[in-house]
Structure formats: structure tokens, C-alpha cells
N, C-alpha and C positions, 0 to 999 in steps of 0.2 A: 839117249834121246834120239828120236827119229825126225825125219824131215817134216812130217805133219805137225809134230809138236812145236818145232822151231818156227815154221811158217805161220802157224796159228797164233803163236804168242807175238810174233812180229806184227801180224795184222791187227791184233788186239791193241797193241801200243799205237800203231798208226791211226787206228780208229779213234782212240782216245785223244790223240793230238788233233785230229780233224774236228772232233766234237768240241773240244775246248776252244780251238781257234774260231770255229763258227760262233760259239757263244760270245767270245770276246769282240769279234768284229760285227756281230749282229747278223750273220749270214745263216738263216735257218736251213737252207739247202745243204750247206757244208756240215752243219751240225747233225742233220739227219743222216747224211752219208757216213759220217763218223760213227754214229750209233749203229748203223747197219753193219759197217765193217767190223766193229767190235764183236757183234753177235757172230758173224761169219768166223772171225778169228777164234772165238771161244769154242765154237762147234768143231773147227778143224783141230784145235789143240786137244779137245776132248777125244776126238777120233784117234789122234796120235797116242794119247794116253792109253786108250783101250787096246790099240795095236801093241803097244809096249808091254802091257799087262799080259796079253795073250802070248806074246813071244817069250815072256819070262816064266810061263807055266810049264 
């Protein structure tokens, strides 16, 4: 596992927490920030996955 994979997965989890918290407290702004952070995390972890695949070739 490389740094991008780890950071991306952490961001995805943080985004999920923010999204759920925003839903629970009724804060649309926090909910939207959480959704955006999840997307960024998924992209970063995907980039890390590709880097790892290339490294293993």
C-alpha cells in the first residue's frame, strides 16, 4: 500500500462521517462537504491503486 491509497481511504471515511453528521444534525453544508470529500478520497485512493499496479508490473 502506498501513501495515496492510505490518504484516499482516510479521506473517504472522513467524508462519510461528515456526510452522516450533516444529515443527523440537519446541516446541508456539512453534508455536501462530506460528499465532496468522499469523492476526493475515492479519486486519490484510485490513483494510488493505479500507481501500485504499475509498480508491480
